[in-house]
N, CA, C and O of each residue as an XYZ file, in Angstrom:
284
protein
N      43.326    -47.619    -60.892
C      44.707    -47.299    -61.210
C      45.176    -46.222    -60.248
O      44.443    -45.277    -59.959
N      46.380    -46.364    -59.759
C      46.986    -45.370    -58.892
C      48.340    -45.001    -59.485
O      49.165    -45.877    -59.744
N      48.571    -43.709    -59.700
C      49.832    -43.253    -60.267
C      50.408    -42.134    -59.404
O      49.680    -41.402    -58.733
N      51.723    -42.023    -59.439
C      52.412    -40.969    -58.708
C      53.056    -40.030    -59.720
O      53.849    -40.461    -60.557
N      52.718    -38.768    -59.643
C      53.239    -37.774    -60.592
C      54.758    -37.751    -60.658
O      55.329    -37.526    -61.725
N      55.413    -37.982    -59.535
C      56.876    -37.874    -59.510
C      57.570    -38.972    -60.317
O      58.756    -38.860    -60.628
N      56.840    -40.022    -60.651
C      57.420    -41.129    -61.404
C      57.462    -40.888    -62.915
O      58.026    -41.695    -63.654
N      56.875    -39.797    -63.371
C      56.768    -39.538    -64.812
C      57.076    -38.081    -65.120
O      56.857    -37.202    -64.287
N      57.588    -37.829    -66.329
C      57.696    -36.439    -66.735
C      56.310    -35.981    -67.171
O      55.415    -36.797    -67.392
N      56.146    -34.688    -67.288
C      54.834    -34.087    -67.528
C      54.081    -34.710    -68.712
O      52.920    -35.095    -68.567
N      54.718    -34.812    -69.864
C      54.037    -35.325    -71.054
C      53.733    -36.806    -70.998
O      52.650    -37.235    -71.397
N      54.677    -37.593    -70.507
C      54.449    -39.040    -70.487
C      53.369    -39.422    -69.487
O      52.713    -40.451    -69.650
N      53.176    -38.613    -68.462
C      52.129    -38.884    -67.474
C      50.751    -38.901    -68.140
O      49.973    -39.834    -67.945
N      50.460    -37.870    -68.921
C      49.171    -37.805    -69.619
C      49.044    -38.938    -70.627
O      47.978    -39.541    -70.749
N      50.112    -39.230    -71.344
C      50.077    -40.293    -72.346
C      49.808    -41.656    -71.705
O      49.014    -42.440    -72.225
N      50.452    -41.932    -70.602
C      50.255    -43.213    -69.926
C      48.812    -43.363    -69.453
O      48.211    -44.426    -69.605
N      48.269    -42.313    -68.890
C      46.870    -42.370    -68.449
C      45.947    -42.567    -69.649
O      45.027    -43.384    -69.602
N      46.195    -41.819    -70.721
C      45.347    -41.956    -71.909
C      45.410    -43.370    -72.472
O      44.382    -43.958    -72.808
N      46.618    -43.912    -72.573
C      46.762    -45.270    -73.095
C      46.078    -46.284    -72.183
O      45.496    -47.256    -72.664
N      46.143    -46.064    -70.871
C      45.470    -46.953    -69.927
C      43.963    -46.955    -70.156
O      43.303    -47.980    -69.988
N      43.415    -45.786    -70.545
C      41.971    -45.700    -70.788
C      41.569    -46.388    -72.086
O      40.401    -46.722    -72.284
N      42.552    -46.600    -72.979
C      42.256    -47.229    -74.265
C      41.675    -46.263    -75.287
O      41.142    -46.680    -76.315
N      41.782    -44.971    -75.000
C      41.224    -43.965    -75.899
C      42.293    -43.376    -76.815
O      43.477    -43.346    -76.479
N      41.849    -42.912    -77.969
C      42.741    -42.165    -78.846
C      42.932    -40.768    -78.244
O      42.227    -40.383    -77.312
N      43.879    -40.029    -78.782
C      44.072    -38.659    -78.309
C      42.807    -37.827    -78.506
O      42.441    -37.030    -77.643
N      42.151    -38.015    -79.630
C      40.930    -37.266    -79.922
C      39.818    -37.632    -78.934
O      39.139    -36.752    -78.405
N      39.637    -38.922    -78.690
C      38.607    -39.374    -77.752
C      38.894    -38.889    -76.327
O      37.991    -38.451    -75.614
N      40.158    -38.975    -75.931
C      40.572    -38.540    -74.599
C      40.308    -37.042    -74.433
O      39.806    -36.599    -73.399
N      40.651    -36.276    -75.460
C      40.391    -34.841    -75.432
C      38.913    -34.537    -75.296
O      38.524    -33.648    -74.538
N      38.096    -35.266    -76.022
C      36.654    -35.051    -75.953
C      36.134    -35.319    -74.542
O      35.281    -34.583    -74.046
N      36.638    -36.360    -73.898
C      36.232    -36.681    -72.533
C      36.590    -35.570    -71.554
O      35.900    -35.371    -70.555
N      37.671    -34.845    -71.842
C      38.148    -33.790    -70.940
C      37.748    -32.388    -71.395
O      38.058    -31.400    -70.729
N      37.056    -32.308    -72.534
C      36.673    -31.006    -73.057
C      37.842    -30.258    -73.673
O      37.874    -29.028    -73.664
N      38.811    -31.008    -74.211
C      40.003    -30.425    -74.820
C      40.119    -30.909    -76.261
O      39.586    -31.961    -76.613
N      40.809    -30.146    -77.081
C      40.981    -30.508    -78.488
C      42.066    -31.572    -78.653
O      42.881    -31.796    -77.758
N      42.056    -32.210    -79.803
C      43.099    -33.166    -80.162
C      44.462    -32.490    -80.058
O      45.399    -33.055    -79.494
N      44.567    -31.292    -80.596
C      45.837    -30.549    -80.578
C      46.344    -30.323    -79.144
O      47.538    -30.458    -78.878
N      45.446    -29.984    -78.238
C      45.837    -29.755    -76.849
C      46.370    -31.037    -76.219
O      47.377    -31.006    -75.512
N      45.710    -32.154    -76.464
C      46.173    -33.442    -75.919
C      47.544    -33.773    -76.508
O      48.433    -34.231    -75.789
N      47.719    -33.547    -77.795
C      49.028    -33.776    -78.416
C      50.103    -32.925    -77.743
O      51.205    -33.403    -77.475
N      49.781    -31.679    -77.476
C      50.742    -30.781    -76.835
C      51.025    -31.190    -75.389
O      52.165    -31.096    -74.934
N      50.010    -31.638    -74.670
C      50.229    -32.157    -73.316
C      51.211    -33.325    -73.355
O      52.171    -33.369    -72.587
N      50.957    -34.264    -74.257
C      51.792    -35.468    -74.338
C      53.213    -35.157    -74.795
O      54.159    -35.832    -74.387
N      53.365    -34.152    -75.628
C      54.701    -33.763    -76.096
C      55.442    -32.926    -75.050
O      56.648    -32.708    -75.156
N      54.707    -32.465    -74.049
C      55.316    -31.637    -73.019
C      55.504    -30.192    -73.432
O      56.216    -29.444    -72.762
N      54.869    -29.785    -74.540
C      55.021    -28.414    -75.019
C      53.974    -27.476    -74.432
O      54.138    -26.257    -74.481
N      52.912    -28.026    -73.884
C      51.881    -27.242    -73.211
C      51.679    -27.831    -71.818
O      51.530    -29.042    -71.655
N      51.677    -26.966    -70.837
C      51.484    -27.416    -69.457
C      49.991    -27.550    -69.154
O      49.186    -26.712    -69.562
N      49.640    -28.599    -68.445
C      48.269    -28.746    -67.972
C      48.238    -28.282    -66.522
O      49.281    -28.126    -65.886
N      47.043    -28.066    -66.012
C      46.927    -27.584    -64.643
C      46.174    -28.587    -63.772
O      45.770    -29.654    -64.234
N      45.999    -28.231    -62.533
C      45.357    -29.116    -61.565
C      43.917    -29.433    -61.959
O      43.412    -30.505    -61.627
N      43.265    -28.537    -62.649
C      41.869    -28.792    -63.071
C      41.785    -29.980    -64.042
O      40.838    -30.765    -63.991
N      42.772    -30.100    -64.916
C      42.802    -31.242    -65.836
C      42.995    -32.526    -65.043
O      42.335    -33.529    -65.315
N      43.890    -32.503    -64.068
C      44.104    -33.687    -63.240
C      42.833    -34.050    -62.471
O      42.518    -35.230    -62.317
N      42.111    -33.053    -61.995
C      40.847    -33.313    -61.306
C      39.841    -33.973    -62.236
O      39.157    -34.919    -61.845
N      39.746    -33.472    -63.482
C      38.824    -34.067    -64.455
C      39.197    -35.519    -64.731
O      38.326    -36.384    -64.816
N      40.493    -35.781    -64.872
C      40.957    -37.146    -65.151
C      40.601    -38.073    -64.001
O      40.102    -39.177    -64.221
N      40.857    -37.629    -62.767
C      40.579    -38.498    -61.623
C      39.099    -38.817    -61.506
O      38.725    -39.950    -61.205
N      38.263    -37.826    -61.741
C      36.814    -38.048    -61.630
C      36.277    -38.882    -62.784
O      35.509    -39.820    -62.572
N      36.677    -38.546    -63.993
C      36.134    -39.222    -65.180
C      36.569    -40.682    -65.274
O      35.781    -41.545    -65.663
N      37.840    -40.960    -64.913
C      38.388    -42.301    -65.114
C      38.643    -43.059    -63.810
O      39.233    -44.139    -63.822
N      38.194    -42.490    -62.684
C      38.345    -43.141    -61.379
C      39.801    -43.530    -61.118
O      40.112    -44.681    -60.812
N      40.676    -42.542    -61.248
C      42.116    -42.731    -61.061
C      42.548    -41.942    -59.841
O      42.105    -40.815    -59.624
N      43.408    -42.541    -59.057
C      43.988    -41.859    -57.916
C      45.375    -41.348    -58.309
O      46.231    -42.118    -58.747
N      45.583    -40.045    -58.146
C      46.863    -39.436    -58.497
C      47.508    -38.914    -57.219
O      46.889    -38.188    -56.441
N      48.761    -39.297    -57.023
C      49.514    -38.842    -55.859
C      50.585    -37.873    -56.306
O      51.290    -38.114    -57.286
N      50.699    -36.781    -55.583
C      51.760    -35.809    -55.862
C      52.562    -35.613    -54.585
O      52.002    -35.389    -53.512
N      53.862    -35.701    -54.713
C      54.754    -35.512    -53.571
C      55.735    -34.399    -53.869
O      56.196    -34.240    -54.999
N      56.041    -33.651    -52.864
C      57.055    -32.602    -53.013
C      58.435    -33.231    -53.027
O      58.750    -34.080    -52.193
N      59.257    -32.809    -53.980
C      60.631    -33.308    -54.037
C      61.396    -32.827    -52.815
O      61.196    -31.712    -52.334
N      62.260    -33.676    -52.332
C      63.036    -33.323    -51.148
C      64.275    -32.549    -51.500
O      65.042    -32.174    -50.613
């Protein structure tokens, strides 16, 4: 799977990746070392994730993430 960060808002990006993996929020959190509550907050856009979370996602799920600077 290849996704571009600019195509999604912050919360929906995590949700789309999680749904692609077929995992529940709790299972996805466990894979990333995060709580169910944290995953819920990521998906709702109320808590910001950082580059380390994106690195874990790319390594764990073999996903390529592209980030482009807005013009």
